[in-house]
PASEBA-1860 file (N, C-alpha, C; in nm, 3 decimals):
! residues 80
1> MISSNLFS> 0.083/-0.118/0.000/0.000/0.000/0.000/0.088/0.125/0.000 ~ 0.053/0.220/-0.078/0.128/0.345/-0.087/0.043/0.455/-0.025 ~ 0.105/0.538/0.055/0.035/0.648/0.119/0.114/0.775/0.096 ~ 0.043/0.884/0.072/0.110/1.011/0.049/0.046/1.120/0.132 ~ 0.125/1.211/0.181/0.078/1.333/0.242/0.127/1.446/0.154 ~ 0.036/1.528/0.110/0.071/1.638/0.021/0.042/1.769/0.093 ~ 0.132/1.864/0.081/0.114/1.993/0.144/0.125/2.100/0.037 ~ 0.051/2.208/0.056/0.054/2.314/-0.044/0.062/2.450/0.023
9> QEIKMEKE> 0.058/2.552/-0.057/0.064/2.688/-0.007/-0.069/2.727/0.054 ~ -0.065/2.828/0.138/-0.188/2.885/0.192/-0.238/2.989/0.093 ~ -0.357/2.970/0.044/-0.416/3.064/-0.052/-0.559/3.094/-0.010 ~ -0.611/3.204/-0.054/-0.751/3.239/-0.027/-0.822/3.251/-0.162 ~ -0.925/3.170/-0.179/-1.004/3.176/-0.302/-1.139/3.113/-0.276 ~ -1.231/3.137/-0.365/-1.363/3.077/-0.353/-1.355/2.929/-0.385 ~ -1.446/2.853/-0.323/-1.446/2.707/-0.339/-1.454/2.665/-0.486 ~ -1.537/2.731/-0.564/-1.552/2.698/-0.706/-1.424/2.724/-0.784
17> ELAKDLCK> -1.355/2.832/-0.748/-1.229/2.866/-0.814/-1.121/2.763/-0.779 ~ -1.120/2.719/-0.653/-1.026/2.616/-0.611/-1.047/2.489/-0.692 ~ -1.172/2.445/-0.703/-1.202/2.323/-0.779/-1.161/2.339/-0.926 ~ -1.186/2.454/-0.983/-1.151/2.479/-1.123/-0.999/2.470/-1.144 ~ -0.923/2.526/-1.052/-0.777/2.527/-1.065/-0.712/2.395/-1.029 ~ -0.766/2.325/-0.931/-0.704/2.203/-0.881/-0.751/2.077/-0.953 ~ -0.879/2.069/-0.986/-0.939/1.943/-1.032/-0.910/1.917/-1.180 ~ -0.797/1.855/-1.201/-0.751/1.812/-1.333/-0.643/1.709/-1.314
25> RWRINRML> -0.589/1.659/-1.420/-0.480/1.562/-1.412/-0.348/1.638/-1.408 ~ -0.262/1.599/-1.314/-0.133/1.664/-1.294/-0.023/1.563/-1.317 ~ 0.077/1.602/-1.391/0.196/1.519/-1.413/0.291/1.541/-1.296 ~ 0.341/1.434/-1.237/0.437/1.446/-1.127/0.575/1.471/-1.186 ~ 0.638/1.581/-1.144/0.772/1.609/-1.195/0.873/1.640/-1.084 ~ 0.826/1.638/-0.959/0.913/1.670/-0.848/0.852/1.608/-0.722 ~ 0.937/1.558/-0.633/0.886/1.496/-0.512/0.980/1.524/-0.396 ~ 0.922/1.555/-0.280/0.999/1.574/-0.158/0.962/1.464/-0.060
33> VNGEEVLL> 1.061/1.408/0.007/1.040/1.311/0.114/1.115/1.362/0.235 ~ 1.043/1.383/0.344/1.102/1.441/0.465/1.177/1.571/0.436 ~ 1.121/1.652/0.347/1.181/1.781/0.314/1.296/1.777/0.217 ~ 1.335/1.658/0.172/1.446/1.643/0.078/1.395/1.604/-0.059 ~ 1.445/1.670/-0.161/1.403/1.636/-0.297/1.456/1.499/-0.338 ~ 1.370/1.421/-0.400/1.404/1.287/-0.445/1.431/1.292/-0.595 ~ 1.539/1.232/-0.639/1.565/1.223/-0.782/1.472/1.119/-0.842 ~ 1.398/1.157/-0.944/1.300/1.069/-1.005/1.353/1.013/-1.136
41> SESFLNTS> 1.330/0.885/-1.158/1.377/0.822/-1.282/1.294/0.869/-1.400 ~ 1.349/0.856/-1.517/1.278/0.895/-1.640/1.149/0.816/-1.655 ~ 1.151/0.687/-1.622/1.029/0.605/-1.634/0.922/0.654/-1.537 ~ 0.961/0.696/-1.417/0.864/0.750/-1.321/0.803/0.878/-1.377 ~ 0.888/0.967/-1.425/0.838/1.094/-1.479/0.745/1.074/-1.598 ~ 0.770/0.973/-1.679/0.690/0.949/-1.799/0.558/0.877/-1.772 ~ 0.546/0.811/-1.657/0.428/0.727/-1.635/0.347/0.763/-1.511 ~ 0.388/0.861/-1.434/0.321/0.891/-1.308/0.241/1.020/-1.317
49> DMEFKTDQ> 0.120/1.017/-1.260/0.040/1.138/-1.253/-0.061/1.129/-1.140 ~ -0.125/1.241/-1.112/-0.232/1.247/-1.013/-0.349/1.321/-1.075 ~ -0.469/1.272/-1.047/-0.590/1.337/-1.095/-0.677/1.374/-0.975 ~ -0.699/1.503/-0.955/-0.783/1.552/-0.847/-0.924/1.569/-0.901 ~ -1.024/1.521/-0.826/-1.163/1.524/-0.870/-1.245/1.616/-0.779 ~ -1.356/1.666/-0.832/-1.440/1.761/-0.758/-1.511/1.698/-0.640 ~ -1.518/1.565/-0.631/-1.579/1.500/-0.514/-1.478/1.484/-0.400 ~ -1.367/1.555/-0.409/-1.258/1.557/-0.311/-1.187/1.422/-0.298
57> TYLEKLVT> -1.180/1.350/-0.408/-1.097/1.231/-0.416/-0.987/1.258/-0.518 ~ -0.884/1.175/-0.513/-0.781/1.183/-0.616/-0.738/1.043/-0.653 ~ -0.685/1.029/-0.773/-0.628/0.905/-0.820/-0.480/0.930/-0.843 ~ -0.398/0.845/-0.786/-0.252/0.858/-0.799/-0.202/0.737/-0.875 ~ -0.145/0.761/-0.992/-0.089/0.652/-1.073/0.062/0.668/-1.073 ~ 0.128/0.570/-1.014/0.274/0.574/-1.009/0.330/0.486/-1.120 ~ 0.451/0.442/-1.110/0.518/0.370/-1.218/0.442/0.244/-1.260 ~ 0.382/0.175/-1.164/0.308/0.054/-1.198/0.172/0.092/-1.257
65> EKTVKGIW> 0.101/-0.004/-1.307/-0.032/0.021/-1.362/-0.136/0.038/-1.252 ~ -0.101/0.006/-1.128/-0.195/0.016/-1.017/-0.222/0.162/-0.984 ~ -0.349/0.195/-0.962/-0.389/0.330/-0.926/-0.434/0.332/-0.781 ~ -0.389/0.431/-0.706/-0.426/0.446/-0.566/-0.528/0.559/-0.556 ~ -0.638/0.533/-0.485/-0.740/0.636/-0.466/-0.727/0.693/-0.325 ~ -0.741/0.823/-0.312/-0.732/0.888/-0.182/-0.829/1.004/-0.175 ~ -0.824/1.078/-0.066/-0.910/1.195/-0.051/-0.822/1.318/-0.031 ~ -0.873/1.431/-0.073/-0.804/1.556/-0.049/-0.902/1.650/0.020
73> NYNVENIV> -0.847/1.747/0.092/-0.933/1.848/0.154/-0.859/1.979/0.159 ~ -0.929/2.081/0.203/-0.869/2.213/0.213/-0.906/2.271/0.348 ~ -0.828/2.367/0.390/-0.852/2.436/0.516/-0.964/2.536/0.493 ~ -1.081/2.506/0.548/-1.198/2.591/0.522/-1.182/2.733/0.576 ~ -1.088/2.757/0.665/-1.066/2.892/0.715/-1.019/2.986/0.604 ~ -0.960/2.928/0.498/-0.908/3.012/0.390/-1.001/3.020/0.270 ~ -1.118/2.958/0.281/-1.214/2.966/0.171/-1.299/3.092/0.191 ~ -1.310/3.172/0.089/-1.382/3.298/0.095/-1.532/3.270/0.088
END
């Protein structure tokens, strides 16, 4: 089982704007583990991505064909 914790910047925007900007497929091109950047192989970069969905779930596809499903959330204090 693979587990990820993702952290982002603090931003203030409306919920609809957040979903519009975030909810799409993202290509993974950089990764930090314990604050240190990890060198990613070419095969990882070519085959890995994350897709954030408006139902607050995401799909993470890493080097293997297996897809991991998770949930995402936001700090409601920063939602306008």
